[in-house]
C-alpha positions in Angstrom: 0.1 -0.2 -0.1 1.5 3.5 -0.9 0.5 6.4 1.5 -0.1 9.3 -0.4 -1.4 12.0 1.8 -0.6 13.6 5.0 -3.4 11.6 7.0 -2.3 8.5 5.9 1.2 9.2 7.5 -0.3 10.5 10.4 -2.5 7.2 10.8 0.6 5.4 10.1 2.4 6.9 13.0 -0.6 6.7 15.2 -0.7 2.9 14.7 2.9 2.5 15.2 2.6 4.4 18.4 -0.1 2.0 19.4 1.6 -1.2 18.6 3.4 -1.7 21.6 0.3 -1.4 23.6 -1.4 -4.1 21.4 1.4 -6.2 21.5 1.6 -6.1 25.3 -2.0 -6.8 25.4 -2.0 -9.9 23.6 0.1 -11.9 25.9 -1.7 -10.5 28.9 -5.1 -12.2 27.4 -3.0 -15.3 26.4 -1.7 -15.4 30.2 -5.5 -15.0 31.4 -6.8 -17.9 29.3 -4.0 -20.2 30.7 -4.5 -19.3 34.3 -8.3 -20.5 33.7 -7.2 -24.0 32.5 -7.0 -26.9 34.5 -3.7 -27.9 36.0 -2.4 -31.1 35.0 0.4 -33.4 36.2 2.0 -35.3 33.6 4.7 -37.1 35.1 6.0 -38.3 38.4 9.3 -39.7 39.7 11.2 -40.9 42.9 14.7 -40.5 43.6 17.1 -40.9 46.5 17.6 -43.6 49.0 16.8 -44.7 52.5 18.2 -41.6 54.1 16.6 -39.0 51.7 14.3 -39.5 49.0 12.6 -37.0 46.6 9.2 -36.8 44.9 8.7 -34.8 41.7 5.7 -34.1 39.9 5.5 -32.2 36.7 3.0 -29.9 36.4 1.3 -27.6 33.6 1.6 -24.6 35.8 2.6 -23.5 39.5 0.1 -24.1 42.3 0.3 -23.5 46.0 0.8 -26.6 48.4 0.6 -27.5 52.2 2.4 -30.8 53.5 2.1 -32.6 56.8 2.6 -36.0 58.5 0.4 -38.4 60.0 1.4 -41.4 62.2 0.6 -45.3 62.6 1.0 -45.6 59.8 3.9 -43.2 58.7 2.5 -41.1 56.2 3.3 -37.4 54.3 0.1 -35.8 52.8 0.6 -33.1 50.2 -2.5 -30.9 49.6 -2.6 -28.7 46.4 -5.6 -27.0 44.4 -7.6 -29.3 41.9 -5.3 -31.4 39.5 -5.8 -33.5 36.5 -3.5 -36.5 37.0 -2.8 -37.6 33.7 -0.4 -40.6 35.0 -0.5 -44.0 34.4 -2.9 -46.4 36.4 0.3 -48.0 37.8 2.0 -44.7 38.9 2.9 -44.7 42.7 2.8 -48.4 42.9 6.3 -49.0 43.3 8.3 -47.2 45.7 12.0 -46.2 46.3 14.0 -45.2 49.3 11.8 -43.8 52.2 8.5 -44.0 50.0 7.0 -47.7 49.8 4.2 -46.3 47.6 2.2 -43.0 46.9 -1.3 -42.1 45.6 -3.1 -39.2 44.1 -6.4 -38.0 43.2 -9.4 -35.7 44.0 -9.7 -35.4 47.6 -12.7 -32.6 48.0 -14.3 -30.2 45.4 -11.2 -28.1 44.4 -8.8 -29.8 46.3 -6.3 -32.7 45.3 -4.2 -34.9 47.7 -0.9 -37.0 47.2 -0.6 -39.5 50.1 3.1 -40.8 50.5 3.2 -44.3 52.9 6.9 -44.0 53.9 8.9 -46.9 55.4 10.3 -44.9 58.5 9.7 -41.6 60.5 10.7 -38.8 58.1 10.9 -35.2 58.1 9.7 -33.0 55.5 13.0 -31.2 54.7 11.6 -29.4 51.6 8.2 -28.9 49.9 7.8 -26.3 47.2 6.6 -25.7 43.6 9.3 -24.3 40.8 7.7 -22.1 38.2 8.0 -23.3 34.8 11.2 -22.1 32.6 12.3 -22.4 29.1 11.1 -25.8 27.7 10.6 -27.2 31.6 7.1 -27.8 33.2 6.5 -26.6 36.6 7.5 -29.0 39.4 6.3 -30.2 42.4 8.9 -31.1 44.9 9.0 -32.8 48.2 12.2 -33.8 49.9 11.9 -36.3 52.9 14.8 -37.3 55.1 14.6 -39.8 57.7 14.1 -39.2 61.3 13.8 -40.7 64.9 10.0 -41.5 66.1 10.0 -39.0 68.7 10.7 -36.0 66.0 8.1 -37.6 63.7 5.3 -37.6 66.4 6.2 -34.1 67.4 6.0 -32.8 63.7 2.8 -34.6 63.7 1.4 -32.9 66.9 2.0 -29.3 65.4 -0.7 -27.3 64.9 -2.6 -26.1 61.1 -2.6 -29.7 60.3 -5.4 -29.9 57.3 -6.5 -33.2 58.5 -10.5 -32.4 58.3 -12.1 -34.7 55.7 -13.8 -33.4 52.7 -17.4 -31.9 52.9 -20.0 -35.0 53.3 -22.5 -35.3 51.0 -25.8 -33.5 52.4 -29.0 -35.3 53.3 -31.7 -34.4 50.4 -35.0 -32.9 51.4 -38.0 -35.3 50.6 -40.9 -33.8 49.0 -43.9 -33.9 51.7 -45.9 -37.0 51.5 -43.2 -38.7 49.3 -43.1 -42.1 51.5 -41.1 -44.0 48.9 -38.4 -46.2 50.4 -34.8 -44.4 50.1 -32.6 -46.3 48.5 -28.7 -45.3 49.0 -26.1 -46.6 46.3 -22.6 -46.2 47.6 -19.7 -46.5 44.9 -16.7 -47.6 46.7 -13.5 -45.8 46.9 -13.3 -42.5 44.8 -10.6 -39.4 44.5 -7.5 -40.1 45.9 -8.4 -43.9 46.8 -8.8 -45.6 43.5 -9.4 -49.1 45.3 -8.3 -52.0 43.2 -6.6 -51.4 39.9 -5.8 -53.1 36.6 -2.8 -51.3 35.8 -2.2 -53.1 32.3 -5.5 -52.2 31.0 -5.7 -48.9 32.9 -9.1 -50.0 34.9 -9.8 -49.0 38.5 -12.4 -49.7 40.8 -13.4 -46.4 41.7 -14.4 -45.6 37.9 -16.1 -48.8 37.5 -18.3 -49.1 40.4 -19.4 -45.3 39.9 -20.6 -46.5 36.2 -22.4 -49.0 37.8 -24.2 -47.0 40.3 -25.5 -44.5 37.9 -26.8 -47.1 35.7 -28.6 -48.6 38.8 -29.6 -45.2 39.9 -31.3 -44.6 36.5 -32.9 -48.0 36.4 -34.5 -47.5 39.9 -35.5 -43.9 39.4 -37.2 -44.9 36.3 -39.3 -47.4 38.1 -40.7 -44.5 40.3 -41.0 -46.8 43.4 -37.8 -45.3 45.4 -35.9 -42.3 46.3 -32.6 -42.9 45.1 -29.5 -41.0 46.2 -25.5 -41.5 45.6 -22.7 -40.9 48.4 -20.7 -39.6 45.5 -21.8 -38.7 42.0 -18.2 -37.7 40.7 -14.6 -38.8 41.5 -14.0 -37.6 44.7 -13.4 -39.0 48.2 -16.2 -39.7 50.7 -14.9 -41.4 54.2 -16.2 -44.5 55.2 -18.2 -42.7 58.2 -19.6 -39.8 56.1 -21.3 -43.0 53.9 -23.0 -44.4 56.7 -24.1 -41.0 58.0 -25.3 -40.0 54.5 -27.6 -43.2 54.6 -28.9 -42.8 58.3 -29.6 -38.7 57.8 -31.4 -39.7 54.8 -33.6 -42.2 56.4 -32.5 -44.9 54.2 -34.5 -48.2 54.1 -31.5 -50.0 52.0 -27.7 -49.3 51.5 -25.9 -51.0 48.5 -22.2 -50.6 48.5 -20.8 -51.4 45.1 -16.8 -52.6 44.7 -14.6 -54.8 42.8 -11.8 -57.0 44.2 -8.4 -58.1 43.2 -5.7 -60.8 43.9 -2.3 -61.4 43.2 -1.1 -64.0 40.8 -0.5 -66.4 43.4 -3.8 -66.6 44.5 -5.1 -67.9 40.9 -7.8 -66.8 38.8 -10.4 -66.4 41.4 -13.6 -65.0 39.6 -17.0 -64.1 40.4 -19.6 -61.9 42.5 -19.9 -62.2 46.4 -22.0 -60.4 48.4 -21.3 -59.4 52.0 -23.1 -58.3 55.1 -21.7 -57.6 58.6 -20.8 -59.7 61.1 -18.4 -59.6 64.1 -16.7 -62.4 63.0 -15.4 -62.9 59.4 -17.3 -66.0 57.4 -13.6 -66.9 56.2 -9.9 -65.7 55.7 -10.7 -64.1 52.3 -13.8 -62.1 53.9 -11.0 -60.8 56.9 -8.6 -59.7 54.1 -11.2 -58.0 52.3 -13.0 -56.3 55.1 -9.0 -55.3 56.3 -8.5 -53.8 52.8 -11.6 -51.5 52.7 -11.3 -50.6 56.4 -8.2 -48.8 55.4 -10.0 -46.7 52.9 -9.6 -43.3 55.1 -5.9 -44.1 56.0 -4.9 -44.6 52.1 -7.1 -40.8 52.0 -4.7 -39.4 54.5 -7.2 -38.8 57.1 -6.2 -38.8 60.9 -7.4 -42.2 62.6 -6.6 -41.4 66.0 -9.5 -39.0 66.2 -12.0 -41.6 64.9 -14.9 -42.4 67.5 -15.3 -45.8 69.1 -18.0 -48.2 68.2 -20.9 -47.4 70.3 -22.7 -50.3 72.4 -25.8 -50.5 74.3 -29.3 -52.4 74.5 -31.0 -50.4 72.3 -28.1 -50.5 69.5 -27.4 -54.0 69.7 -31.3 -54.5 69.3 -31.4 -52.4 66.2 -28.3 -54.0 64.7 -29.6 -57.4 65.3 -32.8 -56.6 63.5 -30.8 -54.6 61.1 -28.7 -57.9 60.1 -31.7 -60.1 59.6 -33.0 -57.6 56.9 -29.6 -57.1 55.6 -29.5 -61.1 55.1 -32.9 -61.3 53.4 -31.6 -58.6 50.9 -28.3 -60.4 50.1 -30.1 -63.8 49.5 -32.4 -61.9 47.0 -29.5 -60.1 45.3 -27.6 -63.5 44.7 -30.4 -65.3 43.7 -31.3 -62.3 41.0 -27.7 -61.9 39.9 -26.6 -65.5 39.7 -29.0 -66.0 36.7 -26.8 -63.5 34.6 -23.3 -63.2 36.0 -20.7 -65.6 37.5 -20.9 -66.0 41.3 -18.1 -66.8 43.3 -18.2 -70.3 44.6 -19.1 -69.0 48.0 -21.4 -65.8 47.0 -22.5 -65.2 50.6 -20.3 -64.2 52.9 -19.8 -61.6 56.3 -17.1 -59.6 58.0 -16.6 -56.3 60.0 -17.1 -53.9 57.3 -17.1 -50.4 58.7 -19.5 -49.0 55.8 -22.0 -51.6 56.5 -22.3 -50.5 60.4 -25.3 -48.4 60.3 -27.2 -49.9 62.9 -30.9 -49.3 61.5 -30.0 -49.4 57.8 -30.2 -52.8 56.2 -26.9 -53.0 54.2 -24.8 -55.0 51.9 -21.3 -55.0 49.9 -21.6 -56.1 46.6 -18.3 -57.3 44.9 -19.1 -57.2 41.4 -16.1 -59.5 40.4 -12.2 -59.3 40.4 -10.2 -56.7 38.3 -7.3 -59.5 38.5 -9.2 -62.2 36.4 -8.9 -61.4 32.8 -12.4 -63.1 32.2 -14.2 -61.0 35.1 -12.4 -58.0 33.7 -13.6 -58.5 30.3 -17.3 -58.5 31.5 -17.4 -56.1 33.9 -16.2 -53.5 31.4 -18.9 -54.6 28.7 -21.9 -52.5 28.1 -23.7 -55.8 28.0 -22.9 -57.1 31.2 -23.4 -53.9 33.2 -27.0 -53.9 31.8 -27.7 -57.2 32.8 -26.4 -56.9 36.2 -28.0 -53.6 36.5 -31.3 -54.9 35.8 -30.8 -58.2 38.3 -29.9 -55.8 41.0 -33.1 -53.7 40.2 -35.2 -57.1 40.1 -33.6 -58.0 43.7 -34.3 -54.9 45.2 -38.1 -54.9 43.8 -38.4 -58.5 45.3 -36.9 -57.3 48.6 -39.6 -54.6 49.3 -42.3 -56.4 47.5 -41.7 -59.2 50.3 -42.5 -56.7 53.2 -45.3 -54.2 54.5 -44.0 -50.8 54.9 -43.9 -51.2 58.4 -42.0 -54.5 58.7 -39.8 -53.5 56.4 -38.1 -50.7 58.6 -35.8 -52.0 61.4 -35.7 -50.4 64.8 -35.4 -46.7 64.2 -32.7 -44.8 66.1 -31.4 -41.0 66.7 -29.3 -39.9 64.1 -26.8 -39.3 66.7 -26.4 -42.7 67.9 -23.4 -44.7 66.2 -21.3 -41.3 65.5 -19.5 -40.8 69.3 -18.9 -43.1 72.0 -21.0 -43.2 75.3 -24.7 -44.7 76.0 -27.0 -44.7 73.1 -29.9 -44.7 75.4 -29.0 -41.3 76.5 -29.9 -40.0 73.2 -33.7 -41.3 73.0 -35.0 -39.2 75.8 -37.5 -40.0 78.6 
């Protein structure tokens, strides 16, 4: 273009004068957009030995962090804002130096957590995030140094430990006059706790059971005979106690906890679905192993177990729980009979053990292990849409049969005040005169 007039020269000069401002604005806009993008963790690695160990996690941008320690067992907990962990399913399963293993995931809305299981008492020597530089990503760095137990416990006792669990799901208000039975579906694990993992195929228990819970919720809701609630609706962590309280606060008439198991190669190709109810003594060694593993969920998520309330005992509590266990057994048999028509069952499909998540004294509860992620045949079935649809339908049929066999009154165990079971003490004191 040829500028022929004085006005053209003036416009050109003005444009050149404004050019630096325009150039300065463009990066600012770009930076603003980048700041709103989710933070992604793209790689993680351990280095060091039994005296000093470092964990490094690559991030798409820098984030603030907080770190603290927990005892019995020894753990280091790192809290950061919400992060998408684009890491392999096997990440963290193999340790090095002072770190036996680590896990990561969403802990609460807007909050992610990394929990390191450590082999010995440690001190968090350094915990920081490096800004990205040149072609290097931002890096989260945790340096651990071996120490003695006394020093470790002193650090654990320090104030400002952010050990509170995530906000629990709130009870949902029922519409006045809506007397439909409430069914609470409990997709196990979630967030930082993946549950069982098949690293080869990238399948986690937490994702699988949430899918099944969603399908069952849809099927039961469409029937119109029940109010159906979920303890979690996305990939976030909910403590065992919160799951039980959620069922009780909503006056649940049935609680179904969904899980999938996994065994080591030396245990052989164990297959099939199993339904568990609560008991003081496990029905067999396998049931005890599973209960021990499931009851560690809060420890895995980095919660302080020292503040966990003791089990409540008392005449009214025992009476309610005894009746509740009878109803739980009734539904377990109904579920086993229905599911066995469409899915492979374990050779001993009905078992029992002391699962914490089944301990609501007045809510009939079962824990349904859909199968084994460690079994190639079970895994293929459980991840297929056809199998999921068939099992979901069978579960819905079992629910219908369970409630159809009872009148409205006899289908409800002895009701206890919602506060009973949350803290120690005599539950009779909560009932009033």
